C-alpha distance (Angstrom), angle and dihedral (degrees) to the residues before:
residue distance angle dihedral
M1 . . .
L2 3.77 . .
F3 3.80 96.0 .
K4 3.78 90.4 65.0
K5 3.78 88.7 71.5
F6 3.82 93.7 63.5
R7 3.80 118.1 87.2
L8 3.77 134.9 -147.9
L9 3.79 111.3 -127.8
T10 3.77 112.2 -130.2
G11 3.77 126.6 -145.0
I12 3.81 98.0 49.1
A13 3.80 96.9 22.5
V14 3.80 98.2 -121.8
V15 3.77 124.7 140.2
T16 3.77 127.4 -132.9
T17 3.76 120.2 -69.1
A18 3.80 89.2 -127.8
L19 3.78 89.9 63.7
F20 3.75 104.7 34.6
G21 3.78 105.8 16.4
Q22 3.82 96.0 -134.0
D23 3.79 115.0 131.7
K24 3.82 105.6 138.3
P25 3.83 118.7 112.0
K26 3.81 112.7 -102.2
E27 3.76 135.4 -168.4
W28 3.78 127.0 -123.2
I29 3.80 117.7 -127.2
D30 3.80 89.8 -125.0
R31 3.78 142.8 -28.8
A32 3.81 91.8 -86.2
E33 3.81 92.0 59.6
Y34 3.78 90.3 50.3
E35 3.80 92.7 50.4
L36 3.82 92.6 46.7
V37 3.76 92.3 51.6
A38 3.80 103.1 33.5
E39 3.78 100.7 33.7
Q40 3.80 102.2 33.2
I41 3.81 111.4 20.3
G42 3.80 94.0 34.2
K43 3.80 92.9 51.5
A44 3.82 99.0 39.0
T45 3.80 113.0 114.6
D46 3.80 98.6 179.5
P47 3.84 107.2 82.3
A48 3.81 91.8 -152.5
K49 3.81 90.3 54.6
K50 3.79 90.4 44.4
L51 3.83 90.4 53.6
E52 3.80 89.8 51.5
L53 3.81 90.1 52.1
L54 3.81 92.5 46.3
N55 3.79 89.0 53.9
Q56 3.82 89.0 51.5
W57 3.79 89.6 51.4
K58 3.80 91.0 49.9
T59 3.81 92.2 47.6
K60 3.82 97.1 45.9
Y61 3.80 96.1 37.6
A62 3.81 107.7 31.2
K63 3.79 86.1 159.7
T64 3.76 113.3 49.7
N65 3.77 137.4 151.9
F66 3.80 87.8 -127.3
G67 3.80 98.7 58.0
W68 3.80 93.3 126.3
E69 3.78 92.4 48.9
R70 3.79 90.2 47.6
L71 3.79 90.3 55.4
G72 3.79 88.2 50.7
A73 3.78 90.9 51.6
Y74 3.80 90.8 49.7
L75 3.82 89.9 49.8
M76 3.78 93.3 53.9
T77 3.78 93.9 42.9
Y78 3.80 92.9 51.3
Q79 3.79 87.6 49.2
Q80 3.81 90.5 54.3
L81 3.80 89.4 49.4
G82 3.81 93.1 47.7
K83 3.82 92.6 -120.2
A84 3.80 100.5 148.3
K85 3.81 98.6 170.5
E86 3.81 91.3 50.9
M87 3.79 89.1 49.0
F88 3.80 89.5 51.7
D89 3.81 92.7 50.8
T90 3.80 90.7 47.7
A91 3.81 91.9 50.0
K92 3.81 88.2 50.2
E93 3.83 89.0 54.7
M94 3.79 89.6 50.1
S95 3.79 91.5 50.3
A96 3.81 90.6 52.0
A97 3.81 92.0 45.3
D98 3.80 94.1 53.3
P99 3.84 115.7 8.9
K100 3.81 90.4 179.8
N101 3.79 92.2 62.3
F102 3.80 115.9 84.8
T103 3.81 96.3 -148.8
G104 3.79 98.2 86.0
P105 3.82 99.4 45.7
Y106 3.81 91.3 38.7
Y107 3.79 93.9 56.8
M108 3.80 91.4 42.5
T109 3.80 90.6 57.2
L110 3.79 91.3 47.6
L111 3.77 92.1 49.7
V112 3.81 97.3 46.2
L113 3.79 87.7 59.2
S114 3.81 97.1 42.4
M115 3.82 95.6 45.3
N116 3.83 94.8 50.6
S117 3.77 86.3 -148.7
T118 3.79 121.5 178.4
D119 3.81 93.1 -170.9
P120 3.83 105.7 129.4
A121 3.82 91.2 -141.7
V122 3.80 92.0 53.2
L123 3.80 91.0 46.8
E124 3.79 91.6 50.5
D125 3.80 93.1 48.2
G126 3.80 90.4 46.2
E127 3.80 91.0 51.0
K128 3.80 90.7 52.8
A129 3.79 91.4 47.7
A130 3.81 91.3 50.1
N131 3.81 90.8 50.8
T132 3.80 90.2 49.1
M133 3.81 90.3 51.2
L134 3.79 93.8 50.1
T135 3.80 94.4 43.9
N136 3.82 94.0 50.8
L137 3.81 99.6 31.2
E138 3.81 96.2 114.6
E139 3.80 92.1 47.7
Y140 3.81 94.1 45.8
F141 3.78 92.1 51.8
S142 3.77 101.2 34.2
A143 3.78 118.6 140.2
A144 3.79 89.4 -110.8
K145 3.81 90.8 61.6
K146 3.77 96.1 46.9
P147 3.82 109.1 120.2
A148 3.77 115.5 -110.9
G149 3.77 110.5 -94.8
A150 3.79 94.4 17.8
A151 3.81 113.7 132.4
D152 3.79 117.1 -118.0
D153 3.81 93.1 -125.1
A154 3.81 91.9 50.0
W155 3.81 90.5 50.6
A156 3.80 90.9 48.5
K157 3.79 90.5 48.2
Q158 3.80 91.3 51.8
K159 3.81 89.6 50.5
A160 3.82 91.3 50.8
D161 3.80 90.2 48.0
A162 3.81 91.7 51.8
Q163 3.80 90.9 49.1
L164 3.81 91.4 48.0
K165 3.80 93.1 50.8
A166 3.82 92.1 49.3
L167 3.81 91.7 51.2
Q168 3.79 90.4 46.3
V169 3.80 90.2 54.8
H170 3.82 89.4 58.2
V171 3.80 89.1 50.2
Y172 3.80 93.1 47.0
N173 3.80 93.5 50.3
A174 3.80 92.2 51.0
Q175 3.80 90.0 48.6
V176 3.79 92.8 52.2
K177 3.80 90.8 48.4
K178 3.82 91.3 44.7
D179 3.79 88.7 -133.1
Y180 3.79 96.3 153.3
V181 3.79 96.0 -179.9
V182 3.80 91.1 56.2
L183 3.80 90.2 40.5
E184 3.80 90.1 55.9
Q185 3.80 90.2 53.1
K186 3.81 94.6 46.2
L187 3.80 93.0 48.2
T188 3.80 88.4 48.5
D189 3.81 89.7 52.4
L190 3.79 89.6 50.1
L191 3.81 93.3 50.5
K192 3.79 92.0 48.8
V193 3.79 89.2 61.5
F194 3.80 98.8 32.2
P195 3.84 104.2 27.5
K196 3.79 99.0 167.2
N197 3.77 101.1 75.9
A198 3.79 117.9 111.2
M199 3.79 95.6 -172.9
V200 3.80 92.8 52.4
S201 3.81 87.9 51.9
Y202 3.80 87.9 51.4
Q203 3.82 90.5 49.7
L204 3.79 89.8 49.6
G205 3.80 91.3 52.4
S206 3.80 90.2 49.4
A207 3.82 92.0 49.0
I208 3.81 91.2 52.1
L209 3.79 92.2 46.5
A210 3.81 91.1 49.5
Q211 3.82 89.4 62.0
K212 3.83 88.1 67.9
K213 3.78 94.5 -141.9
Q214 3.78 112.2 148.9
E215 3.79 93.8 -152.9
K216 3.82 91.7 57.3
Q217 3.81 98.5 48.9
V218 3.81 93.5 94.3
F219 3.81 90.5 59.0
A220 3.79 90.6 52.4
I221 3.81 89.8 50.9
Y222 3.81 90.2 50.4
H223 3.81 91.5 56.5
F224 3.81 91.3 46.4
A225 3.81 87.0 53.2
R226 3.80 90.8 52.1
A227 3.80 92.3 47.1
C228 3.80 88.5 55.4
A229 3.81 98.0 39.7
L230 3.82 101.7 45.5
E231 3.81 111.8 107.3
G232 3.78 133.1 -176.9
E233 3.81 116.3 7.0
G234 3.78 110.7 33.5
A235 3.81 95.4 8.2
A236 3.79 118.4 149.3
P237 3.83 112.9 -89.2
A238 3.78 112.8 -95.4
D239 3.81 93.0 -111.3
Q240 3.82 90.6 55.6
K241 3.78 103.3 34.2
T242 3.80 94.3 79.0
R243 3.79 91.2 51.9
V244 3.81 91.6 47.6
C245 3.80 93.6 48.6
D246 3.81 93.0 44.5
Y247 3.79 89.4 54.0
F248 3.80 92.8 49.7
G249 3.80 88.0 47.2
R250 3.81 89.4 58.2
V251 3.80 103.0 40.8
Y252 3.81 96.5 46.5
P253 3.84 97.6 60.2
Q254 3.81 90.0 38.3
Y255 3.78 88.8 60.8
R256 3.79 100.0 32.9
G257 3.82 98.5 39.5
D258 3.78 93.3 -126.4
K259 3.83 138.4 18.2
K260 3.79 97.2 -93.4
G261 3.83 108.6 137.2
F262 3.82 92.4 14.4
D263 3.81 97.3 125.1
E264 3.80 92.5 39.0
L265 3.79 90.8 56.6
K266 3.80 91.8 49.8
A267 3.79 90.9 52.5
K268 3.80 92.1 48.3
A269 3.81 93.4 47.4
A270 3.80 92.1 48.6
A271 3.80 89.3 57.2
E272 3.81 100.0 41.6
V273 3.82 125.7 45.8
F274 3.80 95.1 -152.5
P275 3.79 131.8 29.6
P276 3.82 119.6 -121.2
T277 3.79 115.7 -92.2
D278 3.81 90.5 -108.7
F279 3.81 93.6 48.9
A280 3.79 113.4 146.7
I281 3.78 139.1 170.1
K282 3.77 109.2 -145.5
T283 3.78 109.7 -140.2
K284 3.77 123.1 -136.1
Q285 3.80 88.4 -114.6
Q286 3.81 90.9 54.8
E287 3.78 90.4 49.6
D288 3.79 90.8 48.5
M289 3.79 91.4 50.3
E290 3.79 92.5 48.3
G291 3.78 89.7 47.4
L292 3.80 89.8 48.6
E293 3.80 92.3 54.0
E294 3.78 90.2 52.1
L295 3.81 90.7 44.3
K296 3.80 91.0 55.2
K297 3.79 87.5 63.3
T298 3.79 97.3 46.7
N299 3.83 104.8 29.2
P300 3.82 114.0 12.8
Q301 3.80 93.7 176.7
L302 3.79 92.8 55.2
A303 3.80 90.9 44.0
M304 3.80 89.7 54.6
W305 3.80 90.8 51.0
V306 3.83 92.1 48.6
Q307 3.80 89.2 54.1
M308 3.79 91.5 47.3
K309 3.79 91.0 49.6
Q310 3.81 91.1 50.5
E311 3.79 89.4 53.0
L312 3.80 92.4 48.3
T313 3.81 93.5 51.3
G314 3.81 96.1 37.9
P315 3.81 128.7 95.1
G316 3.81 90.9 -88.5
G317 3.79 93.4 49.4
A318 3.81 97.3 117.7
A319 3.80 93.2 55.3
Y320 3.79 91.2 45.1
V321 3.82 91.3 53.9
E322 3.80 89.9 56.2
Q323 3.80 89.2 54.3
L324 3.80 91.1 53.2
K325 3.82 96.9 50.6
G326 3.78 108.7 105.5
A327 3.81 91.8 -1.9
A328 3.80 123.0 125.7
L329 3.79 108.7 -113.9
P330 3.79 127.5 -146.8
K331 3.79 119.7 -93.0
F332 3.80 110.9 -85.7
K333 3.79 137.2 -174.0
G334 3.79 119.8 -140.3
K335 3.77 139.3 165.2
V336 3.78 121.2 -121.4
V337 3.80 114.4 -104.0
S338 3.80 99.8 169.4
M339 3.84 142.9 -16.9
D340 3.79 133.2 -142.1
P341 2.94 112.6 -123.2
P342 3.82 97.1 16.4
T343 3.84 90.2 -127.9
N344 3.78 125.1 41.9
P345 3.83 88.6 5.5
K346 3.76 123.8 -155.8
K347 3.80 91.0 -168.6
I348 3.81 127.8 41.7
V349 3.80 121.3 -171.0
V350 3.79 114.1 -152.5
G351 3.78 137.0 -177.7
I352 3.78 118.6 -141.9
S353 3.80 108.5 176.8
D354 3.81 91.4 27.7
A355 3.80 122.0 25.6
S356 3.81 91.8 -149.5
A357 3.80 97.1 48.1
P358 3.83 119.2 79.3
E359 3.78 110.6 -129.0
I360 3.83 109.9 149.1
T361 3.80 130.4 34.6
I362 3.80 112.4 -155.0
E363 3.81 113.1 -154.6
I364 3.80 115.9 -163.0
D365 3.79 107.1 -129.5
D366 3.81 127.7 -132.7
K367 3.81 90.1 35.3
G368 3.78 89.6 -72.9
F369 3.77 129.3 144.8
L370 3.77 140.7 -160.3
P371 3.80 115.1 -107.3
G372 3.77 121.7 -108.2
K373 3.77 119.7 -23.2
V374 3.82 142.2 -77.5
D375 3.77 134.0 -147.5
P376 3.80 119.8 -93.8
G377 3.79 108.9 -95.2
T378 3.79 94.2 40.4
E379 3.80 108.2 142.1
L380 3.79 118.3 -125.4
E381 3.78 129.5 -175.5
F382 3.79 115.6 -153.0
E383 3.76 146.7 165.5
G384 3.77 117.0 -144.8
V385 3.79 145.9 168.7
G386 3.80 120.5 -118.4
K387 3.81 115.0 -106.9
E388 3.82 112.9 160.9
F389 3.80 143.8 -25.1
T390 3.81 137.9 -147.1
A391 3.80 121.4 -167.3
D392 3.81 97.8 -159.2
P393 2.92 108.2 65.4
F394 3.77 92.7 18.4
N395 3.82 110.5 -119.8
L396 3.79 134.6 148.5
T397 3.80 113.1 -163.3
V398 3.80 118.6 -152.9
T399 3.80 132.8 174.8
A400 3.79 119.8 -133.7
E401 3.78 138.9 178.3
K402 3.81 115.9 -118.5
E403 3.76 89.5 -121.6
K404 3.80 91.1 59.6
I405 3.80 93.7 56.7
T406 3.80 115.8 84.9
G407 3.77 130.5 -177.8
W408 3.81 96.1 47.7
T409 3.80 108.9 138.0
G410 3.80 99.8 174.3
K411 3.83 118.4 126.1
A412 3.77 130.4 -148.4
A413 3.78 113.8 -104.2
A414 3.84 114.8 -98.9
G415 3.89 117.1 -103.7
A416 3.82 122.7 -101.6
P417 3.93 116.3 -85.5
K418 3.75 115.1 -88.1
G419 3.91 117.6 -105.2
K420 3.82 135.5 -177.2
A421 3.74 114.9 -51.0
A422 3.75 114.2 -102.5
P423 3.80 116.1 -114.4
K424 3.70 115.0 -95.0
A425 3.74 117.0 -111.2
G426 3.82 116.5 -115.2
V427 3.77 146.4 109.3
R428 3.81 113.1 -48.5
K429 3.82 113.1 -118.7
K430 3.80 116.0 -121.8
K431 3.83 118.1 -123.1
């Protein structure tokens, strides 16, 4: 963690100006305070012993001119001892002691995240610290406050890290509270500042989905697409990318109805962090309905069949089949796919929406047949009565009278050639 890089100055037990902003000469209360701090605390190497000495200092000198430095020493000692909650409480004291110094709120934000605390008081204090960080970020990291000798890029990186941690605290608090509306907003804020982060995009998609609002599902799917598609900087770690992409690969066709537009959405999401406000994923059903409306204008017969087919294959298909049995169906046009038998057929299989796909079997009633044969693809128009239906393979069987089938061009086969007449049977005449 970043705070490990800061050092406690020995001798007079003050910490660096870059961290705590204290560089004015101060006076000790007496010689004994100086010796306790400089000779004992400053030279102690065992953090447990140092904590004991710090407590002595606090007890003997409740009021000291080095109160800020003492808090800094406590902070570092608790860090060495792995006492996160004590560090947090100390950072909170520092924030109250000097709100204009970034040390207190900065450490509080770090510790909220590292402790994974669900304590409401800790969450509230962390939220306040994060707000303080974000409000005063420019002042905390102004050029005037950059430590002497610090590189510009290192200072800028520390500023970005502080901003990231503060935004992450907002996200963490919303996650703990399971407030998915707020979580969506906080993740959005985070992505606006740090856009290249596949896993944050994935979190954002999950937060939107958790709200269970149908109208927002497409936005969740967009962020899942980005989480999968992002490569290079900010890409999902290798051990998580497969899981992320598998999930996107499931939810997209579940919503859309098929995978049409799948790759196009990935490419779009990889290029743009957020979808447009009017972003939509048109479902296959929507496309079919739109196509059906247009089809009603150009080919009413086909449109009627498309609707009938949707009913047959829909959730209420079984009940719809019962309605069709024995009922006169509308006039349809279909193209011949096959005939049974191939000549003088009694059954003709036709495709209506697709000339190569069998959809309706026409049975000639009264044991009749159609003469001769026709080529596959020949268009017939017919009126039939519903008989039966199978879903797999799809087939609607209807019965029809020969007279109600038009477009048949087959001819009856010519008769056999005439030969000599057979002798008539009778009594043979005697000679």
